[in-house]
N, C-alpha and C positions, 0 to 999 in steps of 0.2 A: 882584154879581160875587163869586165865591168868593174868600175871602182867600188861597187858594192860587194864585189867578191873578194875573198881573202884566201890566202894560201896557208894551210895548216899542215904541219909535218907530224905524221902519226908514228907511233912506235914501229920500228923496223924500217923506217924511211919511206913508208908509203905516204903519198901526198894525196890529199882529198880536197876538192874545192867545195866550200860551203857557202851557200847563199845566206843572205841576211835573214831569210825567213826559215832556215833549217834549224832543228833542235835535236838534242841527244836524248834518246829514250832509254831509261834505266829501269829494270824490273823492280817492283816494290818489295821491301823485306816483309816476310810474313811474321806477325807477332806470335810468341809461344803461347800455347793454351794449356800449359801445365797448371794443375791444381793439386793441393795437398791438404788433407784434413785428418783429425783424429777419429778413429772408430772407437777405441778404448784408450785410456780410461774416461769415465764420465767426470764431470767437474761439479762439485769437488769430489775427490776420491780419498778414501782413508785406507791406510795400509800399515802393517807391521812387518812386512816381508817383501814378497815379489809382486811387482806391478806389471801386468801384461799391457804392453803398448802395441796397438795395431793401427796402421796408417792406411789411408786410402789415397793413392796417387793416380790421377787421371790426366789425359792429354799427352803432350810430348814427354818422353822419358827424360827425367832430370839426370844431369851428370853427377849430382851429389845430393844426398839427403842427410841432414844433420838433426840430431835430437839435442835440444838445448835445455839445460837445467839451471834455472835462475839466471839465464843469460849466458851461461858458459857451456861449452861443448861437453855433452855427456857421452855421446857415441855417434858413429856413422851407421846409418841404417841401410841395409842392402835389401833388394827385393827378396822375398815378397813383403818387405817392410813390416816385419814383426820383431818385437824386442822384449825380452824379459828383464825388467829393471830390478835388481836386487838392492833394496833400500837399507839393508842391515847396517851399512856403514854411513848412511846418510843421517845428518843431524835431525832430531825430532822437531816437528813443527811444519808449517805450511811451506810448500815449494811450488814453483811454476815450471811447467813443461811447455816448450814451443818447438815446432818442426820448421826447419828452413831448407828449402829445395833450390838448387841452382841449375839453370839451363842456359848454356852459353854465357852471356854476360848478364842475364836476368836472374833475380833472386826472388823467391816466393816464400812468404811466411804464413803459417797457420795461426788461427786463434789460440789463446793460451788454455791450458788445462791446469787446475789447481789440484795438487796432491798433498794430503796431510800425512806425514809420517809420524806414527804414534806406537811406541812399544811399551807404554806404561799402562798397567791394568787400571780399570776404573775403580773408584772407591766411593763409599757412602760417606758424605760429609755432614749429613744431618738426618736424624731419625726421630720420628714422632709416632708413638710415645717414646720417651727416653728409655734406653735399655735398663731393665731391672726396676722400672718404676713400680711403686707399690700401691698407688691410689689413682688408677686411671679410670676415667669415665667410659662407660660401655659404648658411647657414641663418639668417642674421641677419634680424630683423624688418624689414619694409619698411613704413613707416608715416608718414603725414602728419597732423599735428594742426593744426586751424584755430582762428582766434580767434572763430568763431561757427558755428552749425549750417549745414550745407549742404542744398540741395535734392537729396535722394538720387537722384531720378529723372534728374538731370543727370550722374550717375556712370556713364558708358557705356563701351563698348569704344573709342569714338573719343575721349572726353574724358580717359580714364585709359589710358595706354599704357606698357607695360613692355618694355624692350629689353635684349637681351644681344648684345654684339658689334655693336651698331648695327642689329639686326634685331628687329622686333616679335615677341613671344612670347605664348603664351596665359597667362592669369592669372585669378585670382579677385579680386574687389573687395568688401571687407566694411566697410560703414560701421558706426560704433558706434551704440548706441541713441539717443544724444543728437545724432547727426549731426555731431559736431565732430572725429571721428577716422576716418581711412580707412586700412585695412590691405590691402595688396596681396600676393598670394602667387603665385609661378610655378606653373603646373600641373605642369611637369616641373622637378625641382629643378635649381638652378644647379650647374655643374661648373667647378671652377677649372682653369686660370687663365682669368679672363674679366673683362670690364668690363660694367657694367649701368647703366641709366638709367631713371628714372621721369619721365614727362612728364605733367603735369597742365595741360590746355588751358583757355583762357578760356571754353569751353562750360560749365564748372562754375560754378554760381551758388549764392548763399546763398538763404535762404527768401524774401527780398524780390526776387530776380531779378538782383542785382548780380553781374557776372562776376568771376571770379578775377583778382586783380591780376597783371599780366604778369610782374613780377619773381619771382613764386612758381611759375612754370610747370614748371620741370624741375630735376633734379639728377642727377649720375652718381657712380659709385664703382667701385673696383677690388677684385677678389677674386683675389689671387695664390694660388699653390699652398700657400704656407706663411705663416702669420700668427702674430704674437706671442701668447703665452699665459702666463697665470699671473703670479706675482710674483717669479720667480727670475732674471729677466733681469739680467745683470751681477753675479751672485753671485761672490764671491771664493772660489776653490776650492783655493788653495794658500797656506799661511801657515807658513813656516819648517819646523819639524819635524812639523807636522800635515799629514796627507794625506787628501784626500777619498776615501771608499770608496763603498759602496752607498748609493743614495738613492731617494727617492720623492717624490710631490707629493700634497698634501692636496686636499680639495674646493674650497678657496679658491685653489688654484694656488701655495701656498707650498712651498718646497723644504725637505725634512727629510732629513738625511744622517747617516750613520755616519762618524766621523772616527777614523783611526788616528794616535795621537800618541806619539812617542818621548819617554819620560821616563827619562833615564839608560839603563840596560840593559833597561828594561821597555817593552813596546809595549801601550799601553792603548787602550780603545775608549770614545768619547764620542758622544752623539747631539745634534745641534744643528739649529735651524731658522733659515733665512734670512728675516728680516723687517725692514722699514724700513731696509734698507741695512746690516745687520749680523747676525752670528750670535748666537743665543740658545740657551743650553745646557739640555738636559733632565737635571736631577739630576747625580749624581756619575758617576765612571767605572764602566763595566761590566767584569765579569770579576774576576780575582784582583787583590789589592791589594799583593802582595809585590813586593820590589825586582826579582825576576826574572820577574814575571808577563808572559806573552807571548801575545797573541791573534793567531793567524796569519791567520785568515780570518773575515769577518763578512758578514752579509746583513741588510738592513733592508727593511721594507715597512710600509704603512699599511692598516689594516682599512677596510672601507667606511664606518666611523664616524670615520675619521681618527685612530685610536689607533695609535701606533708600536709595532711588534713587531721585535725584534732577535734574531737567532740567530747564534752564533759557535762556532768550534772553538778549544778551549784545552787545552793539555797538562796532565795532572794529575801528582801526585807520583810515580806509577808510570811516567811517560813515555808514557801513552796519551792520544791526542787524544779529548776528550769534547765532546759537543754540548750547548750551553746555549741557552735561549730565555727572554726576559723581555718584559713588556709595560709600557707607561707608564700609570700610573693617573691622571695629572693632577698628581701631586705627588712621585711616586717610582717607581722601577723595582721590579716584582714578578715573581718567577720564575713561568714557566709550567711545565706538566708536561713531562717529557722527550719531545721529538718522536721520538727514536729508540727509545723503549720499545715493545715488548720487544726487547732486544738484549743480547748478551754484553758484560760489563764490559770485557773485554780486547780488544774490537774497536775499532779506530780509526775515528772519524767526522770527516770533513773536507769541505771545499769546499761549504759550504751556499750555496744560492741560492734566492731567492723568485721564484715565478711566480704566476699567478692561474688559478683555474678559470673556466669559461665564465660562471659567476654572479658572479665577482669575489672569491671567497674566497681568502685567502692559501694557497699551496701551497709547501711547502718540499721541495727535493730536495738530497740530500747523498750523499757517497761513503763507503762502509764497506769496510774491508779488515782482514784478519787472516791472518798466515802467507802462503800463496800464493794466496789467493782474494780477490776484490773484487766489489762490487756497488753499484748505485745504488738508493737508497730514497726514498720519497715519503710525506709526511704533509700532510694538509690541516687547517686550523684551524677548529674549531667556535667561531664568534665569540659564540654565545649562552652557552655553558658554559665557554669558554676552555680547551678541551682539544684535544689533537691526535688526529686520526683516521687510523689506518693501515689502510685498507681495500684498499690496493694492494700486492701482493707486491713484494719487491725484485727487481731485474733483474740477473742475473749479467753482469759486464763483464770477461771474461778479458783479461789483459794480461801481457806478459812481465815487467813490473816493477810490482808492486802499490803501491810507494811513490811512483810517479809519478801526479800528479793527472790525472784524465780530465775534460776539459771536457764539460759536459752541458747540454743545452737541453731544456726541458719545455714542451709545449703541450697544451691541452685542447680537444677538439672541442666542438661545441654540445651534445652529449649527455654532456659531462664525461668522455669517454674519453681517457686520457692517451696522448701520443706523446712518446718520448724519443729524442734524438739525442746521441751522444757519440763521442769519438775515443779510440783506444788508441794509445800511442806506438809508434814504429817504430825504425829505418826499415824499410819506409815506414809513415807514420801511416795507420791504417785508420779509416774513418768507418762508424758503425753507426746504424741507425734501427729502432726497434721500437715497435709499438703494442699496447695492452692490449685483448685480445678474450676474452670468456668467461672472465674471471678468470685470464688467463695472458698472458704476453708473447710476441708473435710478431715475429721480426725480418723486416724487409722486405729481401729479398735484394738485395745491392748489391756492387759491386766498387770502391767509392770509396777511393782511396788518394792520398796526397800526401806530398811531402817538405818542405812548408812548415810551419814551426813557429809556434805562437802565434796566437791570435785567428783560428782557421781555420774555425770552423763556425757557421752560422746556420740557423734553421729557422722556418718559418711554416706555416699551414694555408690552403689556398685555399677558394673558395666552396663546394666540394663536400666539404670537410673532409679532403682528401688533403694529405699533407705535401709541402713544398718545402724544399730545403736549398741553402745557398750555401757555397762553400768556395773556397780559393785553391789554385792549381796552378802549379808552375814550368814554363814552356814553353821553356826553353833560354836565353832572353834576359831574361825578366821574369816576375814572379808575376802571373798573371791571375785574374780572378774568374769562377766558373761557377755556374750555377743549374740544378737538376734537379727535376722534379716526378714524384711517384709516380702512375701512371695507374690503379693497382689491380692490375696484373700486372707492370709493369716501370717502371724509371726513365727518364723522357724529358728529355733535355737541352733547355733553353730558350735558343735563340738563340746558342749558341756562347759563346766567351769574351767577357768584358766588361772592357774597359779603354779609357780615353780616348785613349791613344796606343798603338796595338796593337804589342806586342812591344818597346816602348821604355821605358815606366815601369812600376813595380811597384805593385800594390794592396797596401797594408799595413794597412788596417782596413776592415771592411765590416759591413753589417747588412741583414737582410731582414724584411719585414713585409707584411701584406695590408691593402688599403684596406677601405672599408665593404662592398664586394662580395666581398672575398677575393682580388681581383686583386693579384698579387705586385708589390712594389716593392723595389728594392735601392738602397742608398746605400754609397758608398765614397770613400776618399781615396787619392791616388796620390803617389808620389815624383816628382820631376822639376821642370820649370819651368812654372808656379810650384809650389813644393812645398806639399803639404798641401791641394790644391784639392779641394772637395767635388763629387761627381757623384751624380745620382739618376736612375734609370730605372724605368719602369713597363711591364709586359708587356701590350701592346695590339696586337691584330690580327696576332699572330704575330711581333712584333718588339719590341725594347726601345726605348721612346720616351722621350726626355729629358723630365724634369719641371722646370719653372721653378725656378731656384735664385737668382734675382736678389735675393730678399729675405733670403737666408740669411747675409749678412755677408761677411767678408773671407776671404782665404787664410790659410795657416798655422794649420790647425785641428787640435786634438786630439779625435779623433772618439769619441763615446760611443754613438751609434746610436739606433735606434728603441726606443720603450717605450710601453706603454699604461697609462693611469691606471685607477683603480678604476671610474671612470665611462666607461671604454672610449674615451677620447680618444687618438688616435695622435699621439705627440710625437716630435720629433727633437731630440737634445741634443748639444752639442759645446762645446769651449772654443776661442776664437780669440784672435788678437792676437800670438802668438809661436810660434816653432818648438817650444819645450819645453813648450807647453801651460799656461803660467802666466797666461794671460789670463783674462777673465771668462767665466762660463758663459752659453751661449745656449740658449734654449728656443723651439721653434716647433711649432705644431700643424698637422697636415696638414689642409688646408681641404676638408672633405668633409661 
């Protein structure tokens, strides 16, 4: 036997001779092709009861399939590998399901599935407007915030209902991307005065199917015609020798005012802002510093960036009234260019008043006179370069006495075309209205005259940009209020005379403005019982309809009238509390 041969004894005693080049052939083991995966539930899944678990097992049949919950055995799953998991005894919160299959000595594990067990009903944790709110803006956000995501498919016309005056109205329902916030908007905007309610029914569910808690189902709120606005409510407007003059409101609703203060024989001008219940002064006094310095008239406005601008008329050493203007830089007052330039030095400039262009730029109008001629002039402020622009020619205002101030009102159309109304003294007092067309002033023919002195003229533009004017007229027994509108060819009187007690009590202060559509509104106060009561009417359907004034405070008002902010909010301001107007300032926004 070759030395390369060996003798091996096999089981059973059989002897085989193996050469050194021989080998033993063993069949390879075949790897198991078992695979297991979840069909249901999806991940994440939300439940408050039974979860249907369906598995897909392919390849070799496993000897054992286990369903694990948070790493612990939940159950053994038998073919066809379906299981209904009752979660009623499972703690609330997120859990993880995993399938583990065994084949011989091999173990196969599926990817995890997250299941959130939730048996707690969803709740509203924040509501806008607040329930039972009494002074809500008609454009206020309507929104419900929930403590968990909602099943958005349950937000239907039946489960989310918006009402106005007790009647269901059309709306849009917009859930947030995370499902925790629902915003509701009326298809047709609310119109004050009205009440509204949002009803969220128990048909709304969370992702687990829990119905909305009953105590969170609905809330209501009120939208009166006038709502509080800004931070000027209750501002003190009279303090001894100090007298409140022209004022405006910044973008935060703070009151900024020009004050005339007597200091000996001098009448000085200061600017102050009402904040945190007291007045804070901007720098030093404006105008001359001499013992006899006297500022007769002043006007204040704020730019669209809340920068105070003041213009005033002050007599110079030659006895000529000159116009001055300054801006607040944040630390001091800085002179602006002369708004009246170019103009003759010996021409008097008086009665400055600020208005706004359609874009919100400050526009200054003042009266000029010399010898026997008088005119009204306009400058607009270029807020970028801080210069005055005089692109509109002055308008001649003939009057029997040029020394008598002419009340002037300025409005701008949406195309920035100016319209001016003014009065010339009498008797009788004559009212004039002119508009600027093709670089020239054209007077709108009228025969308006009145014998009533003081506070007699108001003007606004309607939705078609045609002017409306309001004025007082003595009717033999009392002074009544009238409103007329320019039709394009003639003046049309709207609704006859306006007074609360016809022919018995006199109107002694009034104001006119247009709402968001240009529909005219007038406000006035009357003498009589009670004295100083405020009345407001809006022109609707060919008649003057009363506007709710219940939220406007008490009687005995000193009326300031309508005004618009740089952001185009329509405000109504007055002083109440006493006959002499020494009470606090009130500010209300027209709810539109």
